[in-house]
C-alpha positions in Angstrom: 34.7 -67.5 26.4 37.0 -66.3 29.0 35.9 -64.3 31.8 38.2 -61.5 31.0 37.0 -61.1 27.5 33.3 -60.8 28.5 34.1 -57.5 30.3 35.8 -56.0 27.3 34.1 -52.9 25.9 34.1 -54.0 22.3 32.3 -57.2 23.2 29.7 -55.3 25.2 29.0 -53.1 22.2 28.4 -56.0 19.9 26.0 -57.7 22.3 23.5 -54.8 22.4 20.4 -54.6 20.2 20.6 -52.0 17.5 17.8 -50.7 15.3 17.8 -48.9 12.0 16.9 -45.3 12.2 15.7 -43.2 9.3 18.2 -40.8 7.8 15.9 -37.8 8.4 13.8 -37.8 11.5 10.1 -37.2 11.6 10.6 -33.8 13.1 12.3 -32.6 9.9 9.4 -33.8 7.8 6.9 -32.2 10.1 8.9 -29.0 10.1 9.1 -28.9 6.3 5.3 -29.5 6.0 4.6 -26.7 8.5 7.0 -24.4 6.6 5.2 -25.2 3.3 1.8 -24.5 5.0 3.1 -21.2 6.4 4.4 -20.1 3.0 1.1 -21.0 1.4 -0.8 -19.0 4.1 1.5 -16.0 3.4 0.9 -16.1 -0.3 -2.9 -16.4 0.2 -2.8 -13.4 2.7 -0.8 -11.3 0.2 -3.3 -12.1 -2.6 -6.2 -11.2 -0.3 -4.5 -8.0 0.7 -3.9 -7.0 -2.9 -7.5 -7.8 -3.8 -8.7 -5.8 -0.8 -6.8 -2.7 -1.9 -8.2 -3.0 -5.4 -11.8 -3.2 -4.0 -11.1 -0.2 -1.8 -10.0 1.9 -4.7 -13.1 0.9 -6.7 -15.3 1.8 -3.8 -13.5 5.1 -3.3 -14.2 6.1 -6.9 -17.9 5.1 -6.5 -18.4 6.8 -3.2 -16.4 9.9 -3.9 -18.1 13.1 -2.8 -19.9 15.1 -5.5 -18.0 17.9 -7.2 -18.5 21.3 -5.7 -21.3 23.5 -7.0 -18.9 26.1 -8.2 -17.0 23.6 -10.2 -20.2 22.3 -11.8 -21.2 25.8 -12.7 -17.9 26.4 -14.4 -18.2 23.2 -16.4 -21.7 24.2 -17.4 -20.6 27.6 -18.6 -17.7 26.1 -20.5 -20.1 23.6 -22.2 -22.5 26.4 -23.1 -19.7 28.5 -24.6 -18.6 25.5 -26.6 -22.1 24.9 -27.8 -22.6 28.5 -28.8 -19.3 28.4 -30.7 -20.3 25.3 -32.5 -23.7 26.7 -33.4 -22.0 29.9 -34.8 -19.5 27.9 -36.8 -22.4 25.7 -38.2 -24.4 28.8 -39.2 -21.4 30.3 -41.0 -20.7 27.1 -42.8 -24.4 26.7 -43.8 -24.3 30.3 -45.2 -21.2 29.6 -47.2 -22.8 26.4 -48.6 -25.9 28.4 -49.5 -23.8 31.1 -51.2 -21.7 28.5 -53.1 -24.9 26.8 -54.2 -26.4 30.0 -55.5 -23.2 30.9 -57.3 -23.0 27.5 -58.8 -26.6 27.8 -60.2 -25.7 31.3 -61.7 -22.6 29.8 -63.3 -24.6 26.9 -64.6 -27.1 29.3 -66.1 -24.4 31.5 -67.7 -22.7 28.4 -69.1 -25.8 27.1 -70.7 -26.5 30.5 -72.1 -23.0 30.7 -73.5 -23.2 27.3 -75.0 -26.4 28.3 -76.8 -24.7 31.4 -78.1 -21.6 29.6 -79.3 -23.4 26.8 -81.2 -22.9 27.1 -84.9 -26.1 26.4 -86.8 
C-alpha cells in the first residue's frame, strides 16, 4: 500500500476492531424488570389496603358502643306492646273459634233432629 492511502479515514475505520452489540441494552431489561416489580408491589399494596378497610369495618361493627339505655327502654316498650296486641288478637280468635264450634254443634244437633223428623217410615 501506498503511504498516502494508509492515512485515509476510510482505511482507518476498516482496520479497527468492531464487536456486535445487543439491540437492547441490559439497562432496558433491568429497568423493565424493576418496573414490573414495582407494579406488582403496588397491586399487592392496594389489595392489602382494601382488605385492611374491610377488617376495620368488621371490627367497628363488633366493637360498636352499646345502644343507649333510653333507646333500649323504647325498644322494650315497643316489644311489650306488640306482645300484648298479639295476645289480645289470639284471645279474640280463640273465642271466635269456640263460638263457631258451639254453633256448629248446635247446627249438627238440629240437622240430625230434622233428618229424624223428615224420614218417611
